[in-house]
C-alpha positions as CSV (number, residue, x, y, z in Angstrom):
1,M,153.0,-129.2,69.1
2,S,153.6,-129.3,65.4
3,Y,150.5,-131.0,64.1
4,G,148.0,-128.1,64.5
5,M,146.9,-128.2,60.8
6,W,145.9,-131.8,61.2
7,F,143.1,-130.7,63.4
8,R,141.5,-128.4,60.8
9,N,138.6,-129.4,58.6
10,S,138.6,-128.7,54.8
11,D,137.2,-125.2,55.5
12,G,140.2,-124.4,57.8
13,M,138.1,-124.6,61.0
14,D,140.0,-125.7,64.1
15,Q,138.8,-129.0,65.4
16,T,141.3,-129.6,68.2
17,I,138.7,-129.9,70.9
18,E,136.6,-132.3,68.8
19,Y,139.6,-134.5,68.2
20,A,140.7,-134.3,71.9
21,D,137.2,-135.1,73.1
22,A,137.0,-138.0,70.7
23,V,140.2,-139.5,72.2
24,L,138.8,-138.9,75.7
25,A,135.7,-140.9,74.6
26,G,137.9,-143.7,73.2
27,R,137.9,-142.9,69.6
28,F,141.1,-142.4,67.5
29,K,141.1,-141.0,64.0
30,P,144.7,-140.0,62.9
31,R,143.7,-139.2,59.3
32,R,140.7,-137.8,57.5
33,D,140.4,-140.9,55.2
34,V,139.7,-143.4,57.9
35,E,136.8,-143.8,60.3
36,H,137.2,-143.5,64.1
37,W,138.7,-146.6,65.7
38,E,137.1,-147.3,69.1
39,F,139.4,-148.3,72.0
40,D,139.0,-148.8,75.7
41,S,141.2,-148.2,78.6
42,S,143.3,-151.2,77.8
43,I,144.3,-150.4,74.2
44,D,145.1,-153.2,71.8
45,W,148.3,-151.9,70.5
46,S,148.5,-154.7,67.9
47,A,145.2,-153.6,66.3
48,D,145.2,-153.1,62.6
49,P,141.5,-152.4,61.8
50,Y,142.2,-151.0,58.3
51,K,145.0,-153.4,57.3
52,D,147.1,-150.2,56.9
53,D,150.8,-150.0,57.9
54,N,150.6,-146.2,58.1
55,W,147.7,-146.3,60.5
56,Q,149.7,-148.7,62.7
57,F,152.7,-146.4,62.5
58,L,150.5,-143.5,63.6
59,L,149.1,-145.5,66.5
60,H,152.6,-146.3,67.8
61,S,153.8,-142.8,67.2
62,L,151.1,-141.9,69.8
63,Y,149.3,-139.6,67.4
64,M,146.3,-139.8,69.7
65,L,148.3,-137.7,72.2
66,D,148.5,-134.8,69.8
67,P,145.0,-133.4,70.1
68,L,145.2,-133.9,73.9
69,L,148.4,-132.0,74.2
70,V,147.3,-129.2,71.9
71,A,144.0,-128.9,73.8
72,E,145.8,-128.8,77.1
73,D,148.1,-126.0,75.7
74,M,145.1,-124.0,74.5
75,Y,142.9,-124.4,77.6
76,S,145.2,-125.5,80.4
77,D,142.7,-128.3,81.3
78,K,144.2,-131.0,83.4
79,K,141.9,-133.7,82.0
80,Y,143.8,-133.7,78.7
81,A,147.2,-134.2,80.5
82,R,145.6,-136.9,82.6
83,A,144.3,-138.7,79.6
84,A,147.7,-138.5,77.8
85,L,149.4,-140.0,80.9
86,E,146.9,-142.9,80.9
87,I,147.5,-143.6,77.2
88,V,151.3,-143.6,77.7
89,A,151.1,-145.8,80.8
90,D,148.9,-148.2,78.8
91,W,151.5,-148.3,75.9
92,E,154.3,-149.0,78.4
93,E,152.4,-151.7,80.2
94,Y,151.5,-153.5,77.0
95,H,155.1,-153.4,75.9
96,Q,156.5,-154.9,79.0
97,T,155.5,-158.3,77.7
98,R,154.5,-157.8,74.0
99,E,155.3,-156.0,70.8
100,A,153.4,-155.0,67.7
101,K,154.7,-154.4,64.2
102,Y,155.4,-150.7,64.6
103,S,156.3,-150.7,68.3
104,W,159.9,-150.0,67.8
105,Y,160.0,-148.7,64.2
106,N,162.7,-146.0,64.2
107,M,160.5,-143.1,63.1
108,A,157.7,-144.0,65.5
109,V,160.3,-144.2,68.3
110,G,161.5,-140.7,67.4
111,M,158.1,-139.2,67.2
112,R,156.9,-140.9,70.4
113,S,160.1,-139.8,72.2
114,A,159.4,-136.2,71.6
115,K,155.8,-136.6,72.9
116,L,157.0,-138.4,76.0
117,A,159.5,-135.7,76.8
118,Y,156.9,-133.0,76.3
119,L,154.4,-134.7,78.4
120,H,156.8,-135.5,81.2
121,D,158.0,-131.9,81.3
122,L,154.4,-130.6,81.2
123,V,153.2,-132.7,84.1
124,A,156.4,-132.0,86.2
125,R,156.0,-128.3,85.7
126,K,152.2,-127.8,85.7
127,Y,150.5,-130.8,87.2
128,S,153.0,-132.3,89.6
129,D,150.1,-133.8,91.6
130,L,149.6,-136.2,88.6
131,L,153.3,-137.3,88.7
132,S,153.5,-140.1,91.2
133,P,156.8,-141.8,91.9
134,E,155.6,-144.8,89.8
135,L,154.9,-142.5,86.8
136,D,158.2,-140.8,87.2
137,Q,159.9,-144.2,87.1
138,M,157.9,-145.2,84.1
139,F,159.1,-142.1,82.2
140,Q,162.7,-142.9,83.2
141,R,162.3,-146.5,82.0
142,M,160.8,-145.3,78.7
143,S,163.5,-142.7,78.2
144,Q,166.2,-145.3,78.5
145,Q,164.3,-147.8,76.2
146,H,163.8,-145.1,73.6
147,V,167.4,-144.0,73.6
148,A,168.6,-147.6,73.3
């Protein structure tokens, strides 16, 4: 992943696991200048707790996957891949009937597409037991939507 420096504190200490564990606990903090936003298993993808377009863009770019995917790469821990899958599935389910301001913003689509491809490849290669036929179909639907 290309966002490793984002997980460092001002002293340069790596905080990947702290950020990943926060996402596992339902807390999202994409930037240092905002507080953690708490979410549950059914994420409100229209949320705008800080009245901040950039924050919404980061939400729909699936920035909350970044620490999970980096942590999985560092430690090969399936729990991070599983959590990333759950978030992606929730995003897709929400967007079957609704949209939010930055759901289909072109740069968010591009950033999200790369993460979807990375996650699909990771799960197919390393955690195939997590890739049900339904999830595989979800990835295919999402790929087609994101190309369109």
